[in-house]
C-alpha positions in Angstrom: -80.8 -57.1 -26.1 -79.2 -59.8 -24.0 -80.8 -63.0 -22.6 -81.1 -66.7 -23.0 -83.5 -69.0 -24.8 -83.8 -72.7 -25.5 -86.4 -75.3 -26.4 -87.2 -77.8 -23.6 -86.1 -81.3 -24.6 -83.7 -80.1 -27.2 -80.0 -79.1 -27.4 -79.6 -75.4 -27.6 -76.8 -75.8 -30.2 -79.4 -77.2 -32.6 -81.2 -73.8 -32.8 -80.3 -70.5 -34.3 -81.5 -67.7 -32.1 -82.7 -64.5 -33.8 -84.5 -61.4 -32.6 -87.6 -60.4 -34.6 -89.1 -57.0 -34.8 -92.6 -56.1 -36.0 -93.4 -52.5 -36.3 -96.8 -50.9 -36.0 -96.4 -49.6 -39.5 -95.8 -53.1 -41.0 -97.7 -55.7 -39.1 -97.5 -58.2 -41.9 -93.8 -58.9 -41.8 -91.2 -59.6 -39.2 -87.6 -58.4 -39.6 -85.0 -60.8 -38.2 -81.7 -59.8 -36.6 -78.8 -62.2 -36.0 -77.5 -62.7 -32.5 -74.1 -63.5 -31.0 -74.3 -66.8 -29.2 -73.0 -66.8 -25.6 -72.4 -69.7 -23.2 -74.7 -69.6 -20.2 -73.2 -72.1 -17.7 -75.3 -70.4 -15.0 -78.5 -71.4 -16.8 -77.3 -74.9 -17.5 -76.3 -75.4 -13.9 -79.4 -73.9 -12.3 -81.7 -76.0 -14.5 -79.4 -79.0 -14.3 -79.6 -79.3 -18.1 -76.2 -79.5 -19.8 -78.0 -79.3 -23.2 -78.7 -75.6 -22.7 -75.2 -74.3 -22.0 -75.2 -72.4 -25.3 -78.5 -70.8 -24.7 -77.2 -67.2 -24.3 -77.4 -64.5 -26.9 -76.7 -60.8 -27.5 -78.2 -58.7 -30.3 -77.7 -55.1 -31.2 -80.7 -53.5 -33.0 -80.3 -50.5 -35.4 -83.3 -48.8 -33.9 -84.9 -47.6 -30.7 -87.5 -49.9 -29.2 -90.7 -48.2 -28.0 -94.2 -49.4 -27.3 -95.1 -49.3 -31.1 -92.7 -52.2 -31.8 -93.2 -55.8 -30.9 -90.1 -57.8 -30.1 -89.8 -61.6 -30.5 -87.3 -64.3 -29.8 -87.2 -66.6 -32.8 -85.7 -70.1 -32.5 -85.0 -71.8 -35.8 -84.3 -75.5 -35.7 -81.4 -76.2 -38.0 -82.1 -79.9 -38.2 -85.7 -79.8 -39.4 -86.3 -76.1 -40.4 -89.1 -75.5 -38.0 -89.2 -72.2 -36.1 -90.8 -71.0 -32.9 -91.3 -67.5 -31.8 -92.2 -65.9 -28.5 -93.0 -62.3 -27.8 -90.8 -60.5 -25.3 -92.0 -58.1 -22.7 -89.7 -55.1 -23.0 -89.3 -52.4 -20.4 -89.4 -49.0 -22.0 -87.5 -46.2 -20.2 -88.1 -42.5 -20.9 -84.8 -40.9 -22.0 
């Protein structure tokens, strides 16, 4: 999974970005996966927000994602410990 995420009004470097997975079998818990942070100068330039230049991420998941799995982006504020999550719309391709 590759993309970018940031909180409006905050510096992207203040947040840890993780990918969260909730399976149909275990809807009570979310499994978090670390991401590799990537600079996204294109995002910072297009939004005219220098604070979001480190908003890019890349994550490899040890599973196939299908329609029985919910995928989230989880932003964890490293200064105050609060976290925010947002469900992703994932395109599934038949293979």
